[in-house]
One Martini backbone bead per residue (centre of mass of N, CA, C, O) as a GRO file, in nm:
protein
  401
    1UNK     BB    1  12.673  10.554   1.932
    2UNK     BB    2  12.505  10.784   1.776
    3UNK     BB    3  12.413  10.854   1.455
    4UNK     BB    4  12.420  11.184   1.501
    5UNK     BB    5  12.743  11.177   1.630
    6UNK     BB    6  12.843  11.022   1.367
    7UNK     BB    7  12.989  10.852   1.144
    8UNK     BB    8  12.959  10.565   0.957
    9UNK     BB    9  13.267  10.464   1.045
   10UNK     BB   10  13.288  10.481   1.359
   11UNK     BB   11  13.218  10.192   1.457
   12UNK     BB   12  13.479  10.068   1.331
   13UNK     BB   13  13.682  10.231   1.496
   14UNK     BB   14  13.589  10.130   1.771
   15UNK     BB   15  13.637   9.829   1.722
   16UNK     BB   16  13.942   9.858   1.682
   17UNK     BB   17  14.002   9.967   1.965
   18UNK     BB   18  13.890   9.724   2.123
   19UNK     BB   19  14.082   9.517   2.001
   20UNK     BB   20  14.345   9.652   2.091
   21UNK     BB   21  14.283   9.641   2.394
   22UNK     BB   22  14.254   9.334   2.411
   23UNK     BB   23  14.537   9.257   2.318
   24UNK     BB   24  14.703   9.387   2.546
   25UNK     BB   25  14.573   9.234   2.787
   26UNK     BB   26  14.592   8.939   2.681
   27UNK     BB   27  14.904   8.936   2.635
   28UNK     BB   28  14.979   8.946   2.927
   29UNK     BB   29  14.858   8.670   3.001
   30UNK     BB   30  14.988   8.491   2.778
   31UNK     BB   31  15.285   8.550   2.850
   32UNK     BB   32  15.268   8.461   3.145
   33UNK     BB   33  15.160   8.168   3.080
   34UNK     BB   34  15.436   8.094   2.941
   35UNK     BB   35  15.664   8.189   3.145
   36UNK     BB   36  15.592   8.061   3.420
   37UNK     BB   37  15.626   7.755   3.354
   38UNK     BB   38  15.924   7.777   3.263
   39UNK     BB   39  16.029   7.875   3.532
   40UNK     BB   40  15.935   7.628   3.691
   41UNK     BB   41  16.090   7.412   3.528
   42UNK     BB   42  16.379   7.540   3.579
   43UNK     BB   43  16.333   7.494   3.902
   44UNK     BB   44  16.203   7.179   3.912
   45UNK     BB   45  15.918   7.149   3.856
   46UNK     BB   46  15.643   6.977   3.806
   47UNK     BB   47  15.369   6.909   3.616
   48UNK     BB   48  15.177   6.952   3.853
   49UNK     BB   49  15.269   7.240   3.925
   50UNK     BB   50  15.210   7.357   3.645
   51UNK     BB   51  14.910   7.293   3.647
   52UNK     BB   52  14.846   7.469   3.891
   53UNK     BB   53  14.942   7.737   3.772
   54UNK     BB   54  14.748   7.739   3.526
   55UNK     BB   55  14.483   7.727   3.692
   56UNK     BB   56  14.508   8.021   3.819
   57UNK     BB   57  14.419   8.182   3.562
   58UNK     BB   58  14.103   8.074   3.628
   59UNK     BB   59  14.011   8.101   3.926
   60UNK     BB   60  13.909   8.395   3.949
   61UNK     BB   61  13.684   8.364   3.728
   62UNK     BB   62  13.497   8.177   3.881
   63UNK     BB   63  13.422   8.402   4.111
   64UNK     BB   64  13.382   8.667   3.913
   65UNK     BB   65  13.189   8.626   3.671
   66UNK     BB   66  12.904   8.679   3.783
   67UNK     BB   67  12.950   8.955   3.925
   68UNK     BB   68  13.073   9.083   3.670
   69UNK     BB   69  12.825   9.060   3.490
   70UNK     BB   70  12.644   9.240   3.669
   71UNK     BB   71  12.832   9.486   3.672
   72UNK     BB   72  12.827   9.532   3.365
   73UNK     BB   73  12.520   9.573   3.339
   74UNK     BB   74  12.543   9.844   3.519
   75UNK     BB   75  12.843   9.990   3.400
   76UNK     BB   76  12.962   9.861   3.149
   77UNK     BB   77  13.289   9.929   3.027
   78UNK     BB   78  13.514  10.128   3.159
   79UNK     BB   79  13.526  10.057   3.457
   80UNK     BB   80  13.607   9.756   3.437
   81UNK     BB   81  13.861   9.799   3.258
   82UNK     BB   82  14.021   9.981   3.450
   83UNK     BB   83  14.051   9.769   3.676
   84UNK     BB   84  14.197   9.557   3.498
   85UNK     BB   85  14.451   9.714   3.433
   86UNK     BB   86  14.557   9.739   3.723
   87UNK     BB   87  14.567   9.434   3.789
   88UNK     BB   88  14.755   9.331   3.562
   89UNK     BB   89  14.997   9.512   3.624
   90UNK     BB   90  15.045   9.406   3.907
   91UNK     BB   91  15.086   9.106   3.844
   92UNK     BB   92  15.340   9.138   3.658
   93UNK     BB   93  15.516   9.311   3.852
   94UNK     BB   94  15.561   9.093   4.066
   95UNK     BB   95  15.736   8.910   3.874
   96UNK     BB   96  15.967   9.113   3.850
   97UNK     BB   97  16.049   9.136   4.154
   98UNK     BB   98  15.952   8.805   4.214
   99UNK     BB   99  16.038   8.506   4.035
  100UNK     BB  100  15.856   8.303   4.212
  101UNK     BB  101  15.625   8.068   4.257
  102UNK     BB  102  15.424   8.219   4.451
  103UNK     BB  103  15.417   8.479   4.274
  104UNK     BB  104  15.323   8.347   4.014
  105UNK     BB  105  15.050   8.268   4.129
  106UNK     BB  106  14.951   8.558   4.177
  107UNK     BB  107  14.980   8.653   3.885
  108UNK     BB  108  14.776   8.455   3.770
  109UNK     BB  109  14.529   8.559   3.921
  110UNK     BB  110  14.536   8.859   3.821
  111UNK     BB  111  14.559   8.832   3.508
  112UNK     BB  112  14.322   8.637   3.468
  113UNK     BB  113  14.094   8.802   3.600
  114UNK     BB  114  14.120   9.062   3.432
  115UNK     BB  115  14.067   8.936   3.154
  116UNK     BB  116  13.785   8.818   3.207
  117UNK     BB  117  13.632   9.080   3.275
  118UNK     BB  118  13.700   9.235   3.015
  119UNK     BB  119  13.560   9.039   2.821
  120UNK     BB  120  13.274   9.085   2.916
  121UNK     BB  121  13.259   9.388   2.852
  122UNK     BB  122  13.326   9.369   2.547
  123UNK     BB  123  13.112   9.162   2.456
  124UNK     BB  124  12.864   9.318   2.545
  125UNK     BB  125  12.907   9.574   2.378
  126UNK     BB  126  12.916   9.437   2.100
  127UNK     BB  127  12.649   9.275   2.113
  128UNK     BB  128  12.462   9.535   2.148
  129UNK     BB  129  12.551   9.661   1.861
  130UNK     BB  130  12.401   9.457   1.719
  131UNK     BB  131  12.117   9.403   1.481
  132UNK     BB  132  12.198   9.100   1.400
  133UNK     BB  133  12.314   8.787   1.324
  134UNK     BB  134  12.526   8.874   1.118
  135UNK     BB  135  12.663   9.088   1.299
  136UNK     BB  136  12.738   8.904   1.524
  137UNK     BB  137  12.935   8.724   1.366
  138UNK     BB  138  13.115   8.949   1.257
  139UNK     BB  139  13.195   9.100   1.525
  140UNK     BB  140  13.299   8.844   1.677
  141UNK     BB  141  13.518   8.781   1.474
  142UNK     BB  142  13.681   9.038   1.514
  143UNK     BB  143  13.712   9.020   1.824
  144UNK     BB  144  13.852   8.728   1.815
  145UNK     BB  145  14.129   8.831   1.710
  146UNK     BB  146  14.256   8.932   1.966
  147UNK     BB  147  14.337   8.665   2.116
  148UNK     BB  148  14.494   8.549   1.877
  149UNK     BB  149  14.710   8.769   1.863
  150UNK     BB  150  14.795   8.761   2.168
  151UNK     BB  151  14.881   8.452   2.152
  152UNK     BB  152  15.125   8.544   1.978
  153UNK     BB  153  15.262   8.792   2.106
  154UNK     BB  154  15.307   8.708   2.397
  155UNK     BB  155  15.477   8.439   2.376
  156UNK     BB  156  15.691   8.541   2.174
  157UNK     BB  157  15.797   8.782   2.336
  158UNK     BB  158  15.868   8.622   2.587
  159UNK     BB  159  16.065   8.421   2.456
  160UNK     BB  160  16.270   8.625   2.346
  161UNK     BB  161  16.336   8.760   2.621
  162UNK     BB  162  16.430   8.511   2.769
  163UNK     BB  163  16.672   8.438   2.573
  164UNK     BB  164  16.806   8.753   2.586
  165UNK     BB  165  16.708   8.880   2.904
  166UNK     BB  166  16.497   8.727   3.058
  167UNK     BB  167  16.230   8.709   3.277
  168UNK     BB  168  16.202   9.002   3.373
  169UNK     BB  169  16.163   9.130   3.094
  170UNK     BB  170  15.906   8.981   3.022
  171UNK     BB  171  15.733   9.083   3.266
  172UNK     BB  172  15.761   9.384   3.203
  173UNK     BB  173  15.606   9.385   2.939
  174UNK     BB  174  15.343   9.273   3.061
  175UNK     BB  175  15.300   9.527   3.251
  176UNK     BB  176  15.267   9.741   3.007
  177UNK     BB  177  15.032   9.651   2.820
  178UNK     BB  178  14.764   9.738   2.978
  179UNK     BB  179  14.802  10.049   2.945
  180UNK     BB  180  14.710  10.049   2.642
  181UNK     BB  181  14.413   9.980   2.683
  182UNK     BB  182  14.317  10.256   2.793
  183UNK     BB  183  14.387  10.420   2.543
  184UNK     BB  184  14.167  10.270   2.358
  185UNK     BB  185  13.895  10.283   2.560
  186UNK     BB  186  13.839  10.572   2.701
  187UNK     BB  187  13.655  10.699   2.438
  188UNK     BB  188  13.419  10.527   2.476
  189UNK     BB  189  13.082  10.506   2.426
  190UNK     BB  190  12.822  10.444   2.600
  191UNK     BB  191  12.556  10.255   2.630
  192UNK     BB  192  12.250  10.223   2.696
  193UNK     BB  193  12.072  10.117   2.935
  194UNK     BB  194  11.899   9.841   3.059
  195UNK     BB  195  11.558   9.824   3.125
  196UNK     BB  196  11.342   9.699   3.324
  197UNK     BB  197  11.049   9.587   3.339
  198UNK     BB  198  10.765   9.646   3.475
  199UNK     BB  199  10.743   9.406   3.737
  200UNK     BB  200  11.008   9.268   3.708
  201UNK     BB  201  11.169   9.011   3.840
  202UNK     BB  202  11.428   8.888   3.970
  203UNK     BB  203  11.683   8.667   3.862
  204UNK     BB  204  11.846   8.384   3.846
  205UNK     BB  205  12.117   8.261   3.695
  206UNK     BB  206  12.023   7.953   3.679
  207UNK     BB  207  11.775   8.003   3.490
  208UNK     BB  208  11.929   7.988   3.221
  209UNK     BB  209  11.957   7.658   3.239
  210UNK     BB  210  11.656   7.583   3.156
  211UNK     BB  211  11.761   7.604   2.879
  212UNK     BB  212  11.858   7.379   2.650
  213UNK     BB  213  12.048   7.554   2.475
  214UNK     BB  214  12.228   7.650   2.708
  215UNK     BB  215  12.327   7.375   2.800
  216UNK     BB  216  12.458   7.293   2.530
  217UNK     BB  217  12.645   7.534   2.507
  218UNK     BB  218  12.808   7.479   2.766
  219UNK     BB  219  12.913   7.201   2.684
  220UNK     BB  220  13.059   7.275   2.421
  221UNK     BB  221  13.237   7.499   2.540
  222UNK     BB  222  13.385   7.320   2.743
  223UNK     BB  223  13.516   7.120   2.549
  224UNK     BB  224  13.669   7.335   2.375
  225UNK     BB  225  13.829   7.467   2.608
  226UNK     BB  226  13.996   7.211   2.668
  227UNK     BB  227  14.167   7.229   2.413
  228UNK     BB  228  14.318   7.482   2.488
  229UNK     BB  229  14.435   7.378   2.754
  230UNK     BB  230  14.594   7.132   2.647
  231UNK     BB  231  14.773   7.287   2.452
  232UNK     BB  232  14.901   7.486   2.657
  233UNK     BB  233  15.013   7.255   2.843
  234UNK     BB  234  15.167   7.045   2.649
  235UNK     BB  235  15.370   7.200   2.469
  236UNK     BB  236  15.584   7.283   2.683
  237UNK     BB  237  15.643   6.990   2.768
  238UNK     BB  238  15.723   6.871   2.497
  239UNK     BB  239  15.942   7.080   2.435
  240UNK     BB  240  16.115   7.023   2.686
  241UNK     BB  241  16.162   6.716   2.629
  242UNK     BB  242  16.284   6.799   2.321
  243UNK     BB  243  16.474   7.067   2.352
  244UNK     BB  244  16.329   7.327   2.323
  245UNK     BB  245  16.306   7.643   2.298
  246UNK     BB  246  16.130   7.916   2.391
  247UNK     BB  247  16.092   8.024   2.102
  248UNK     BB  248  15.972   7.763   1.977
  249UNK     BB  249  15.737   7.731   2.169
  250UNK     BB  250  15.616   8.010   2.110
  251UNK     BB  251  15.577   7.954   1.799
  252UNK     BB  252  15.372   7.727   1.826
  253UNK     BB  253  15.163   7.893   1.979
  254UNK     BB  254  15.162   8.120   1.764
  255UNK     BB  255  15.055   7.951   1.526
  256UNK     BB  256  14.784   7.896   1.648
  257UNK     BB  257  14.697   8.196   1.679
  258UNK     BB  258  14.729   8.290   1.379
  259UNK     BB  259  14.525   8.090   1.266
  260UNK     BB  260  14.284   8.193   1.428
  261UNK     BB  261  14.297   8.478   1.306
  262UNK     BB  262  14.258   8.409   1.006
  263UNK     BB  263  13.976   8.277   1.028
  264UNK     BB  264  13.846   8.542   1.154
  265UNK     BB  265  13.882   8.716   0.899
  266UNK     BB  266  13.687   8.536   0.718
  267UNK     BB  267  13.410   8.520   0.866
  268UNK     BB  268  13.275   8.796   0.791
  269UNK     BB  269  13.249   8.707   0.483
  270UNK     BB  270  13.059   8.439   0.583
  271UNK     BB  271  12.817   8.514   0.775
  272UNK     BB  272  12.570   8.488   0.555
  273UNK     BB  273  12.660   8.156   0.480
  274UNK     BB  274  12.668   8.059   0.782
  275UNK     BB  275  12.627   7.832   1.045
  276UNK     BB  276  12.695   7.784   1.363
  277UNK     BB  277  12.653   7.466   1.393
  278UNK     BB  278  12.833   7.383   1.154
  279UNK     BB  279  13.103   7.501   1.245
  280UNK     BB  280  13.125   7.358   1.520
  281UNK     BB  281  13.108   7.064   1.428
  282UNK     BB  282  13.347   7.063   1.233
  283UNK     BB  283  13.562   7.148   1.443
  284UNK     BB  284  13.531   6.898   1.627
  285UNK     BB  285  13.616   6.680   1.427
  286UNK     BB  286  13.896   6.791   1.359
  287UNK     BB  287  14.009   6.800   1.648
  288UNK     BB  288  13.992   6.499   1.711
  289UNK     BB  289  14.195   6.413   1.490
  290UNK     BB  290  14.441   6.584   1.583
  291UNK     BB  291  14.464   6.457   1.874
  292UNK     BB  292  14.563   6.181   1.771
  293UNK     BB  293  14.840   6.285   1.611
  294UNK     BB  294  15.012   6.487   1.781
  295UNK     BB  295  15.201   6.290   1.961
  296UNK     BB  296  15.361   6.193   1.682
  297UNK     BB  297  15.498   6.472   1.689
  298UNK     BB  298  15.858   6.555   1.709
  299UNK     BB  299  15.889   6.803   1.554
  300UNK     BB  300  15.865   7.134   1.515
  301UNK     BB  301  15.716   7.132   1.239
  302UNK     BB  302  15.492   6.926   1.304
  303UNK     BB  303  15.375   7.081   1.545
  304UNK     BB  304  15.312   7.337   1.381
  305UNK     BB  305  15.104   7.215   1.188
  306UNK     BB  306  14.904   7.120   1.402
  307UNK     BB  307  14.865   7.400   1.526
  308UNK     BB  308  14.741   7.534   1.279
  309UNK     BB  309  14.499   7.343   1.237
  310UNK     BB  310  14.383   7.388   1.520
  311UNK     BB  311  14.344   7.694   1.493
  312UNK     BB  312  14.140   7.685   1.260
  313UNK     BB  313  13.923   7.527   1.411
  314UNK     BB  314  13.900   7.684   1.692
  315UNK     BB  315  13.880   7.981   1.576
  316UNK     BB  316  13.570   7.941   1.466
  317UNK     BB  317  13.396   7.914   1.737
  318UNK     BB  318  13.349   8.166   1.921
  319UNK     BB  319  13.165   8.343   1.739
  320UNK     BB  320  12.934   8.129   1.735
  321UNK     BB  321  12.883   8.115   2.037
  322UNK     BB  322  12.825   8.418   2.083
  323UNK     BB  323  12.590   8.445   1.888
  324UNK     BB  324  12.407   8.236   2.023
  325UNK     BB  325  12.392   8.360   2.306
  326UNK     BB  326  12.260   8.638   2.214
  327UNK     BB  327  11.997   8.494   2.092
  328UNK     BB  328  11.910   8.330   2.383
  329UNK     BB  329  11.937   8.612   2.539
  330UNK     BB  330  11.860   8.857   2.725
  331UNK     BB  331  11.975   9.176   2.715
  332UNK     BB  332  11.975   9.229   3.034
  333UNK     BB  333  12.166   8.933   3.051
  334UNK     BB  334  12.440   8.924   2.901
  335UNK     BB  335  12.652   8.949   3.125
  336UNK     BB  336  12.554   8.705   3.287
  337UNK     BB  337  12.592   8.494   3.060
  338UNK     BB  338  12.893   8.548   3.023
  339UNK     BB  339  12.967   8.472   3.313
  340UNK     BB  340  12.867   8.181   3.303
  341UNK     BB  341  13.051   8.090   3.079
  342UNK     BB  342  13.320   8.168   3.214
  343UNK     BB  343  13.285   7.996   3.467
  344UNK     BB  344  13.263   7.714   3.335
  345UNK     BB  345  13.539   7.713   3.179
  346UNK     BB  346  13.719   7.790   3.435
  347UNK     BB  347  13.652   7.557   3.614
  348UNK     BB  348  13.785   7.365   3.418
  349UNK     BB  349  14.069   7.515   3.406
  350UNK     BB  350  14.139   7.441   3.699
  351UNK     BB  351  14.116   7.123   3.687
  352UNK     BB  352  14.253   7.024   3.423
  353UNK     BB  353  14.559   7.083   3.460
  354UNK     BB  354  14.583   6.899   3.707
  355UNK     BB  355  14.490   6.649   3.556
  356UNK     BB  356  14.701   6.658   3.334
  357UNK     BB  357  14.946   6.640   3.523
  358UNK     BB  358  14.878   6.368   3.649
  359UNK     BB  359  14.852   6.201   3.390
  360UNK     BB  360  15.128   6.280   3.268
  361UNK     BB  361  15.299   6.161   3.509
  362UNK     BB  362  15.186   5.860   3.479
  363UNK     BB  363  15.115   5.814   3.133
  364UNK     BB  364  15.124   6.072   2.976
  365UNK     BB  365  15.043   6.326   2.744
  366UNK     BB  366  14.899   6.162   2.522
  367UNK     BB  367  14.644   6.084   2.684
  368UNK     BB  368  14.531   6.365   2.698
  369UNK     BB  369  14.473   6.405   2.402
  370UNK     BB  370  14.287   6.152   2.359
  371UNK     BB  371  14.068   6.216   2.568
  372UNK     BB  372  13.977   6.492   2.457
  373UNK     BB  373  13.914   6.393   2.172
  374UNK     BB  374  13.681   6.206   2.257
  375UNK     BB  375  13.502   6.430   2.380
  376UNK     BB  376  13.468   6.592   2.120
  377UNK     BB  377  13.335   6.374   1.949
  378UNK     BB  378  13.088   6.335   2.146
  379UNK     BB  379  12.995   6.658   2.121
  380UNK     BB  380  12.898   6.697   1.820
  381UNK     BB  381  12.593   6.641   1.845
  382UNK     BB  382  12.522   6.888   2.021
  383UNK     BB  383  12.615   7.104   1.815
  384UNK     BB  384  12.394   7.037   1.593
  385UNK     BB  385  12.153   7.158   1.802
  386UNK     BB  386  12.251   7.472   1.774
  387UNK     BB  387  11.944   7.630   1.717
  388UNK     BB  388  11.815   7.912   1.694
  389UNK     BB  389  11.551   8.080   1.695
  390UNK     BB  390  11.413   8.267   1.451
  391UNK     BB  391  11.348   8.521   1.625
  392UNK     BB  392  11.647   8.562   1.725
  393UNK     BB  393  11.757   8.619   1.415
  394UNK     BB  394  11.634   8.875   1.410
  395UNK     BB  395  11.619   9.190   1.411
  396UNK     BB  396  11.696   9.429   1.671
  397UNK     BB  397  11.905   9.623   1.754
  398UNK     BB  398  12.007   9.994   1.709
  399UNK     BB  399  12.282  10.000   1.794
  400UNK     BB  400  12.595  10.167   1.836
  401UNK     BB  401  12.938  10.200   1.876
   0.00000   0.00000   0.00000
């Protein structure tokens, strides 16, 4: 919105609505991602099949991320989000009608793809609204609360409904959640489009990777996203092996999510006092240590404590990554850069769960934790070098939400 058409607190109200919309859509995917593997396990499918199912939540995003980023650069916020709402609702509704493994795979494709495209649109809109590096960190910290809350609400609600009403009831709730997203987002005023400079030739997406900072950012982001993948994949299997109920498994995943949300509530207060690369490096070191000890935790309470600590560490990362990305990328290509980031981490998320499932079936899921932990420790040095140029950290856009 323009400054002359709204009150001074209007941008904050709009940000709250965008966060609420993101929570509803992301909770649909998170709840489906928790319920679908449990349904598959109860039907007797192997960890390899479960890994394949989880990979499908990211597969659509691999192919859609780059064109979605360019589409968002052209059309802004509301049109992409509206299409995503319809797609996610359809995906979850299919699981209500026929909750069998092939349909669950289709639901994973639809809900995962819709969530990914909506994230690009929301992140681009919020990133363009920030006026300087401090606002970038603060606003992305608030926006990042959305997935953290939805990763708590979605799995926990799905787990409770599974235990008390069955899988169809859980999938029905997931189908209704995206409709609330449109209620929150539909009145948002679009930001002015970014016009290319006269005579500027179109660039290829891969040109973004010619910048060393962008390459290092993609590497660090990929390693850290693998941590989320392995936690989401391994906890249901560990819980199933140890006889935990769906509600307890959902609460462990929910504890991780709520811890990530709590640390993101604190980050806006610290935005002016912390550097992105320091936060990311510290989080990687802590994550590596936790991944070493997690497999030795056998009780629900011990797994929950590790989950909380891991959520605190990993929850601090995304706002710093997003702030850095927006500082090193031209404004006209923010959507494209966000699409590239999403494509890279989801290409990994497609392959990694299947790899996790294979390794887990052969040598045990503990090895999965330790291998990813070693990769995180090795990537900490690259994170320390993620320092945007001083010019990029200076105040830039004067847009308002």
